[in-house]
C-alpha positions in Angstrom: 71.5 -198.3 42.6 70.6 -194.8 44.2 67.7 -192.7 43.8 67.5 -189.9 41.0 68.1 -186.2 42.7 65.8 -184.3 42.0 67.6 -183.0 39.0 67.9 -186.0 37.3 64.3 -186.6 38.0 63.4 -183.0 36.8 65.3 -183.7 33.7 63.8 -187.3 32.9 60.2 -185.9 33.6 61.4 -183.4 31.1 62.8 -185.5 28.5 59.4 -187.8 28.7 57.2 -184.8 28.1 58.9 -183.5 25.6 59.0 -186.7 23.5 55.5 -186.9 24.3 54.3 -183.5 22.6 56.4 -185.4 19.5 54.8 -188.3 19.0 51.3 -186.2 19.9 52.3 -183.7 16.8 53.4 -186.3 14.9 50.6 -188.8 15.1 52.4 -191.2 16.7 55.1 -191.8 14.0 58.2 -192.5 16.6 60.6 -191.9 13.4 60.1 -188.6 13.7 60.9 -188.5 17.3 64.1 -190.9 17.5 66.3 -188.1 18.9 64.2 -186.9 22.0 63.5 -191.1 22.3 67.2 -191.1 23.1 67.6 -188.5 25.1 64.4 -189.8 26.7 66.4 -193.6 27.5 69.6 -190.8 28.4 67.8 -188.9 31.2 66.0 -191.8 32.7 66.4 -195.0 34.7 64.6 -198.1 32.6 62.4 -199.3 34.8 61.0 -196.0 34.7 61.2 -196.0 30.8 59.0 -199.1 30.9 56.6 -197.2 33.4 56.3 -194.0 31.3 56.0 -196.7 28.2 53.2 -198.9 29.5 51.6 -195.5 31.3 51.2 -193.4 27.9 49.6 -196.5 26.4 47.1 -197.3 28.6 46.2 -192.8 28.8 45.8 -193.9 24.9 43.6 -196.7 25.2 41.8 -194.7 27.7 41.1 -191.4 25.8 39.9 -193.6 23.1 37.5 -195.6 25.6 36.1 -192.6 27.0 35.6 -190.9 23.4 33.9 -194.2 22.2 36.6 -194.5 19.7 37.8 -198.1 21.0 36.7 -201.0 18.5 37.1 -204.5 20.3 39.3 -206.9 18.2 37.7 -209.4 16.4 38.8 -212.0 18.7 37.4 -210.1 21.8 34.2 -210.1 20.2 33.9 -213.5 19.4 34.4 -214.4 22.9 
């Protein structure tokens, strides 16, 4: 598999950014953003999609943690 060209990378990042903005605007309700998710998946290599999904999860966790809003699960507090 050849590396994506500059134009392909920019299209992927743009689709990712649009999808993430949609999720932010709709309080993480992915149902509102299906069309953008499809565009994101069509524009990016599968490995990049996995990475970006994990990255978003991490960034959202970090944001909540730093704001003091993170609540550990019950099983974590009993360990």
